[in-house]
N, C-alpha and C positions, 0 to 999 in steps of 0.2 A: 504494500500500500504506500502511496506517495506520502512523504513525511508531513507536508502541510495539510493534507486531508486528515491524517491521523490526529494531528493537533486540534483541528477544528471539531472532530468528533469527540475527542476527550475533554474539550473545554466545557465545564459545567454551564448550564444555562442559568442565568440569574433571574429569579422572579420572586415576588413576594406572595406568600400565602396569606390571603385575607382571613380574618377571624370573625366568626359570628358567636357572640357571647349571650347566652340566655340564662336568666335566673328566675326560677319559680319560687314563690314565697307562700308560706303558710302564715296567715294573719292571726294576731292575738284576738281572743273572743270579743273584746270590747270595741274592736274597730268597726265602725258603722259604714254603710254604703257611701255616705257623704264624705267620710274620711278617705275611703278608697279613691273617690273622685279627686280629692285634694292631692293624694299621693301621685295619681296619674299626671295631674297638672304640674306638680313640683318636679316630677321626674323629667318631663320634657323641658321645662323652663331652666332647670339647673344643669342637667347633663349636656344639653345642647350648647352650653357655654364653653365646654371643654373642646379645644381644637382637634384633639385626636379622634373624636367621635364622628364617624361618617354619617351614620343614621341611627335613629333610636325608635323603638316601638315599645309601648307598654299597654297593658290592658287588664281587664277583670274577667273572671270566669262567667260563662253562660250557664253551665250546669251547676246548681247549688250543691251537688254532691261531690264536686271535684275537690280533691285534697289541697290543691294549690290555687287559691283564688286570685292571685295577682302575679303578673310576670313583667319582666323587663328584658328586651332583646336589643343588643347594640352591635353595630358593625364597625370593624377597625381595618385599616390598611395592612397591618402587620402585627406580629406578636410584640414587637418593640413599642408600637403605638398603644397596644393594649396594656403593656407594663407601665407606660407613662401615664395612662388614664388612671390606673389603680392608685398611683401616688399623687394624683392631682388634688390640691387642697379643696376644690369644689366637690369632687367625688367623696373625699373623706368626710367633709361636712354634711353632705347629702346622706351618707350612710348613718352618721351619728344622729341627725335631726329628723330624717324621714323613715329610713328603713328600720333601725334598731327599736325605736319606740312603738312600732306598729306590727312587727313580725316576730314570730317565734321559731321559725325554721326556714331553711332555703335549700334548694337543689340547683347547683350550678352545672351548666352544660356548655362546653366550648367546642366549636367545630371549625375546621378549615373549610374555606370556600374556594371556588375556582380561582387560580392565580390571575390577578389582574382584572377580574370581572368587575364591571361597574355596578355597584350595589343599587344604584338608582334604577336599574333595569332588571333587577332580580326579583 
């Protein structure tokens, strides 16, 4: 095999694996439907201020029997951006003021998405 062809085949392709971060929450018994609405509003208002966040979705359960009545889903360009998000002072304050007082348990699910896929079209 020609040496310049071999080098081009062996060169690793550089791409960023995008991250889809989902957290399901179990709410404390005293949390009212109105409080869940406030949580949803605060989630969008606060977390969209963080530059590493590409998009965010949050919502409440439809089925009252569901164990996880509240969720947040956030997209990031990379694991590095996700790590920066977790250390951001806005996120830390959000967890202390919105999440901890209203939730008693959580389930965290992180997924890789197609490299370079524009999340606005997914």
